[in-house]
C-alpha positions as CSV (number, residue, x, y, z in Angstrom):
1,M,-96.0,85.0,-121.2
2,S,-95.9,85.1,-117.4
3,V,-93.8,82.9,-115.1
4,R,-96.0,80.0,-114.0
5,R,-96.1,79.7,-110.2
6,L,-98.6,78.3,-107.7
7,A,-101.2,80.6,-106.3
8,E,-100.6,82.5,-103.1
9,D,-101.2,80.7,-99.8
10,Q,-104.5,82.6,-99.1
11,F,-106.0,80.9,-102.2
12,Q,-104.7,77.4,-101.4
13,P,-107.2,74.9,-99.8
14,A,-106.0,72.8,-96.9
15,A,-106.7,69.4,-98.6
16,F,-107.9,67.7,-101.8
17,A,-109.7,64.5,-102.5
18,F,-111.5,63.0,-105.5
19,T,-115.2,62.6,-105.4
20,A,-116.4,59.0,-105.4
21,E,-117.1,59.0,-109.1
22,N,-113.7,60.5,-109.9
23,A,-111.9,58.2,-107.5
24,A,-113.3,55.2,-109.3
25,W,-112.3,56.8,-112.6
26,A,-108.7,57.4,-111.3
27,E,-108.3,53.8,-110.2
28,A,-109.4,52.5,-113.6
29,T,-107.1,55.0,-115.4
30,I,-104.1,53.9,-113.4
31,R,-104.8,50.2,-114.2
32,K,-104.4,51.0,-117.9
33,Y,-100.7,51.3,-117.5
34,P,-98.2,48.4,-117.1
35,E,-96.8,47.5,-113.7
36,G,-94.2,50.0,-112.8
37,R,-95.5,52.6,-115.3
38,Q,-98.4,53.9,-113.3
39,Q,-96.7,57.3,-113.1
40,S,-97.7,57.9,-116.7
41,A,-101.2,58.6,-115.4
42,V,-100.0,61.9,-113.9
43,I,-101.4,64.1,-116.6
44,P,-104.9,62.5,-116.7
45,L,-105.2,62.7,-112.9
46,L,-104.2,66.3,-112.8
47,M,-106.7,67.1,-115.6
48,R,-109.5,65.3,-113.8
49,A,-108.7,67.2,-110.6
50,Q,-108.7,70.5,-112.4
51,E,-112.1,69.7,-113.9
52,Q,-113.4,68.9,-110.4
53,E,-111.9,72.0,-108.6
54,G,-111.6,74.4,-111.4
55,W,-107.8,74.7,-111.0
56,V,-104.7,72.8,-109.8
57,T,-104.0,73.5,-106.1
58,R,-100.9,72.6,-104.1
59,A,-103.0,70.0,-102.2
60,T,-103.9,68.5,-105.6
61,I,-100.3,68.1,-106.6
62,E,-99.4,66.5,-103.2
63,F,-102.4,64.1,-103.5
64,V,-101.5,63.0,-107.1
65,A,-97.8,62.5,-106.1
66,Q,-98.8,60.3,-103.2
67,K,-101.3,58.4,-105.4
68,L,-98.7,57.6,-108.0
69,D,-95.8,57.2,-105.6
70,M,-93.9,60.1,-107.3
71,P,-91.7,62.9,-105.8
72,Y,-93.7,66.1,-105.3
73,I,-91.3,68.0,-107.5
74,R,-91.9,65.7,-110.4
75,V,-95.7,66.4,-110.3
76,L,-95.0,70.1,-109.8
77,E,-92.8,70.1,-113.0
78,V,-95.7,68.7,-115.0
79,A,-98.3,71.1,-113.6
80,T,-96.2,74.2,-114.2
81,F,-95.0,73.2,-117.7
82,Y,-98.3,72.7,-119.5
83,T,-100.5,75.8,-119.8
84,Q,-103.6,73.5,-119.9
85,F,-103.2,73.4,-116.1
86,Q,-104.4,76.4,-114.2
87,L,-102.4,77.2,-111.1
88,K,-104.6,80.0,-109.9
89,P,-108.3,80.4,-109.5
90,I,-109.9,81.3,-112.9
91,G,-113.3,82.5,-114.1
92,T,-116.1,80.1,-113.2
93,K,-117.9,80.7,-116.5
94,A,-115.0,81.1,-118.9
95,H,-111.2,81.3,-118.9
96,I,-110.0,82.6,-122.3
97,Q,-106.6,81.5,-123.5
98,V,-105.5,83.8,-126.4
99,C,-102.8,82.5,-128.7
100,G,-100.0,85.0,-129.0
101,T,-97.6,83.0,-131.3
102,T,-96.4,84.5,-134.6
103,P,-99.3,83.4,-137.0
104,C,-102.0,84.6,-134.6
105,M,-100.0,87.8,-133.8
106,L,-99.8,88.6,-137.5
107,R,-103.5,88.0,-137.9
108,G,-104.6,90.3,-135.1
109,S,-104.3,88.5,-131.7
110,E,-103.2,91.7,-130.0
111,A,-106.6,93.1,-130.8
112,L,-108.2,90.1,-129.2
113,M,-106.1,90.7,-126.1
114,D,-107.3,94.3,-126.0
115,V,-110.9,93.0,-125.9
116,C,-110.0,90.8,-123.0
117,K,-108.4,93.7,-121.1
118,R,-111.4,95.9,-121.7
119,K,-114.1,93.3,-120.9
120,I,-112.5,91.1,-118.2
121,H,-109.4,92.6,-116.6
122,H,-106.4,94.7,-117.6
123,E,-104.0,92.1,-116.3
124,P,-103.9,88.4,-117.4
125,L,-104.7,85.7,-114.9
126,H,-106.9,88.1,-113.0
127,R,-110.7,87.5,-112.7
128,N,-113.3,90.1,-113.3
129,E,-115.2,91.6,-110.3
130,A,-117.8,88.9,-110.4
131,G,-115.2,86.1,-110.6
132,T,-116.8,84.6,-113.6
133,L,-114.3,85.5,-116.4
134,S,-110.5,85.5,-116.7
135,W,-108.0,85.4,-119.6
136,E,-104.3,84.8,-120.4
137,E,-101.9,84.7,-123.3
138,V,-100.5,81.3,-124.3
139,E,-98.3,79.8,-126.9
140,C,-99.3,78.1,-130.1
141,Q,-102.6,76.1,-129.9
142,G,-102.2,74.3,-133.2
143,A,-104.7,76.1,-135.5
144,C,-102.3,78.4,-137.3
145,V,-104.3,78.2,-140.6
146,N,-107.3,79.6,-138.8
147,A,-105.6,82.3,-136.9
148,P,-106.3,84.2,-134.7
149,M,-107.9,81.9,-132.2
150,V,-108.6,81.4,-128.5
151,I,-109.4,78.3,-126.4
152,I,-112.1,78.4,-123.7
153,F,-111.7,75.4,-121.4
154,K,-111.5,72.5,-124.0
155,D,-113.0,74.2,-127.0
156,A,-111.3,76.2,-129.8
157,Y,-112.8,79.3,-131.4
158,E,-111.0,80.3,-134.6
159,D,-110.9,82.9,-137.4
160,L,-111.9,85.5,-134.8
161,T,-112.4,89.2,-135.1
162,P,-112.5,91.5,-132.0
163,E,-116.2,92.0,-132.6
164,R,-116.9,88.2,-132.7
165,L,-114.8,87.6,-129.5
166,E,-116.9,90.2,-127.7
167,E,-120.0,88.3,-128.7
168,I,-118.5,85.1,-127.4
169,I,-117.5,86.6,-124.1
170,D,-121.0,88.1,-123.6
171,A,-122.5,84.7,-124.3
172,F,-120.4,82.9,-121.7
173,E,-121.1,85.7,-119.2
174,A,-124.8,85.1,-119.8
175,G,-124.5,81.4,-119.2
176,K,-125.0,80.5,-122.9
177,G,-121.5,79.4,-123.7
178,A,-122.7,75.9,-124.8
179,E,-124.7,77.6,-127.6
180,V,-121.7,79.2,-129.1
181,K,-120.4,77.6,-132.3
182,T,-116.9,76.1,-131.8
183,G,-114.2,76.0,-134.4
184,P,-114.0,78.5,-137.3
185,Q,-116.3,81.5,-136.9
186,I,-116.5,82.1,-140.7
187,D,-117.7,80.2,-143.7
188,R,-115.0,77.5,-143.5
189,L,-115.1,73.8,-142.9
190,T,-112.3,73.0,-140.4
191,S,-109.2,74.3,-142.1
192,A,-110.5,74.2,-145.7
193,P,-110.4,77.3,-147.9
194,E,-112.8,80.1,-146.9
195,G,-116.0,79.8,-149.0
196,G,-115.6,76.2,-149.8
197,P,-113.2,74.1,-151.9
198,V,-111.8,75.8,-155.0
199,T,-110.1,72.8,-156.7
200,L,-111.3,69.5,-158.1
201,N,-114.8,71.0,-158.7
202,D,-114.8,69.9,-162.4
203,E,-115.3,66.4,-163.6
204,I,-112.4,64.2,-162.6
205,K,-110.5,62.8,-165.6
206,P,-108.8,59.4,-165.5
207,V,-105.2,59.7,-164.6
208,R,-102.6,57.8,-166.7
209,T,-100.3,55.6,-164.7
210,N,-96.9,54.1,-165.5
211,L,-98.6,50.8,-166.1
212,D,-100.7,52.1,-169.0
213,P,-99.3,52.1,-172.6
214,Q,-97.6,55.4,-173.2
215,P,-98.4,56.9,-176.7
216,A,-95.3,57.6,-178.8
217,A,-94.6,61.3,-179.4
218,P,-94.8,62.1,-183.1
219,A,-91.4,63.1,-184.5
220,A,-91.1,66.3,-186.4
221,E,-90.8,65.9,-190.2
222,G,-87.2,65.8,-191.4
223,T,-85.8,65.1,-188.0
224,S,-84.3,61.8,-186.6
225,V,-84.9,60.5,-183.1
226,P,-81.7,59.7,-181.4
227,P,-81.4,56.2,-179.8
228,A,-82.4,56.0,-176.1
229,E,-79.6,55.9,-173.6
230,A,-81.6,54.4,-170.8
231,A,-80.1,50.9,-171.0
232,R,-76.7,51.9,-172.1
233,P,-74.0,51.0,-169.5
234,K,-71.9,53.8,-168.1
235,D,-68.4,53.0,-169.4
236,T,-65.4,55.3,-169.8
237,A,-63.5,53.0,-172.2
238,T,-62.2,54.6,-175.4
239,E,-64.3,52.1,-177.5
240,T,-67.5,53.4,-175.9
241,N,-66.6,57.1,-176.1
242,P,-69.2,58.8,-178.2
243,S,-66.6,61.4,-179.4
244,V,-64.7,58.6,-181.3
245,K,-67.8,58.2,-183.5
246,T,-68.1,61.9,-184.3
247,P,-67.9,62.5,-188.1
248,V,-64.7,64.1,-189.5
249,T,-64.9,67.9,-189.6
250,A,-64.4,70.0,-192.8
251,P,-60.8,71.1,-192.0
252,E,-59.7,67.5,-191.1
253,A,-61.3,66.2,-194.4
254,S,-59.3,68.8,-196.5
255,K,-56.1,67.9,-194.8
256,A,-56.7,64.2,-195.5
257,N,-57.4,64.9,-199.2
258,D,-54.1,66.9,-199.5
259,T,-52.1,64.0,-197.9
260,A,-53.7,61.5,-200.3
261,A,-52.8,63.7,-203.3
262,E,-49.2,64.0,-202.3
263,A,-48.9,60.2,-201.9
264,A,-50.3,59.6,-205.3
265,S,-47.9,62.1,-206.9
266,A,-44.9,60.5,-205.3
267,T,-45.9,57.0,-206.6
268,K,-46.4,58.4,-210.1
269,K,-42.8,59.9,-210.2
270,S,-41.2,56.6,-209.1
271,E,-42.6,54.7,-212.1
272,P,-40.4,54.6,-215.4
273,D,-41.6,56.6,-218.4
274,P,-42.0,54.3,-221.5
275,K,-41.4,57.1,-223.9
276,A,-38.0,58.0,-222.4
277,V,-36.3,54.5,-222.6
278,G,-38.2,53.0,-225.6
279,S,-40.2,49.9,-225.4
280,T,-41.1,46.9,-227.5
281,G,-44.2,46.5,-225.6
282,E,-42.4,44.4,-222.9
283,G,-40.5,47.3,-221.3
284,A,-37.0,46.1,-222.8
285,P,-34.7,48.5,-224.8
286,A,-35.1,48.2,-228.7
287,E,-32.3,46.5,-230.7
288,G,-29.7,48.9,-232.0
289,S,-30.4,51.4,-229.3
290,K,-27.6,52.9,-227.1
291,V,-27.0,51.5,-223.8
292,A,-26.3,53.8,-221.0
293,G,-22.5,54.3,-220.4
294,T,-21.3,53.3,-224.0
295,D,-21.0,55.1,-227.3
296,K,-21.0,52.0,-229.5
297,P,-24.2,50.5,-230.8
298,K,-24.9,47.1,-229.7
299,T,-24.2,44.5,-232.4
300,D,-24.5,40.8,-232.7
301,G,-21.5,39.0,-231.0
302,A,-20.2,42.0,-229.2
């Protein structure tokens, strides 16, 4: 990209003025903007002046600044910022702006620039000997899917090859630029896939929405479906902890059984043995039996 400066003094005209038709158009354009916002018409007026003169001169910038009550430097900033404004004389039949940004560069824009160097001029922003053609490299022009591409005046020409660009340049040189097809130069509709659409070619099937009844998925035989957790509140309390409800594991069950057996054995040992103390059926000692702590048999009246 080159530094954008105004053309040398020898190319600059002494004055600029709109034609009667363009002057009426300029007044109508300025009235479109609210009071105090008329300076917003700077780009449309510069573009109209370029269409009239072929490029933006210093006199044009001064005229637009006075027309919109703007400082000269403000209008100069706009004119030098946008590459749509030509600051030097360009080809009268075609000015070719070749996109040199990454997508176009990867797809062969350097080869397109080689064509321009060979057929127009070795340096950008220089006209051919007849003054009918010129070219320059610019930044992204917004058709990256169809890279590489060029813009000639207001029209884009995309999906180019060096051979196709040569044909386009020859057509403009011959005065037949209006007959050249704009947009993609291959079998493509705008930015659609090459060769036509490749999806949605079959019969379109109805799409189920969330409002339609959803069929229940069949459960596998012998398996259980866990309850849904969608409406379950998120709680960290112990009572709602799922781990509390987990079944007892095998080691814990064995330990519990051993504890229960020991408790049952202790209870059995604490009970009296009927065979050891004798019993009449009521658990009392039989008559005539010895009492613990005496050698004499128990008699009546003792």
